[in-house]
C-alpha positions, 0 to 999 in steps of 0.5 A: 614889360609894362611901363607908365608914361605921361599922357600924350594927346594922341592917347585920347582917341584910344582911351575914349574908345574904351568908353562904350556906354553911358554907364562906363562913362559915368563909372569912370569920370562921374560926369566931370567930363560933361556928357556921354559920348565924349570925344578925344578933343574933350579929354585933351582939353580937360587934361590941358586945363588940369595939367597946370596943377602940380598935384595932378598926374595923368598917366598911360600904361603901355606894353609892346602891343600898345596902350592898355590902361589910363590912370589919373592921380591927384595928391590931396592938398590937405593930406599931401601923402594921400592920392585919389586915383581914377583908373581906366583900362581897355578891353582884354579882347584887344590883346588876344 
């Protein structure tokens, strides 16, 4: 069964392992996390800072084999019923 939970600091290393090139990095975060390569510590620090915003949610998707996707969702203040989402998923080869 697939489940979602709040991002945990220990998820960071797995998530950044999916970012294996500058292209993937910029497609995922558009550079807001700095420059490639990113570290787990960079990701944790960014989410600690952003986590103070009640309209910003950082989630991790997982199943019996571990985490396989990551999602950030920000509700827009000017349109509270609208959210911007930024997904990231791991390689399918990790689950064969």
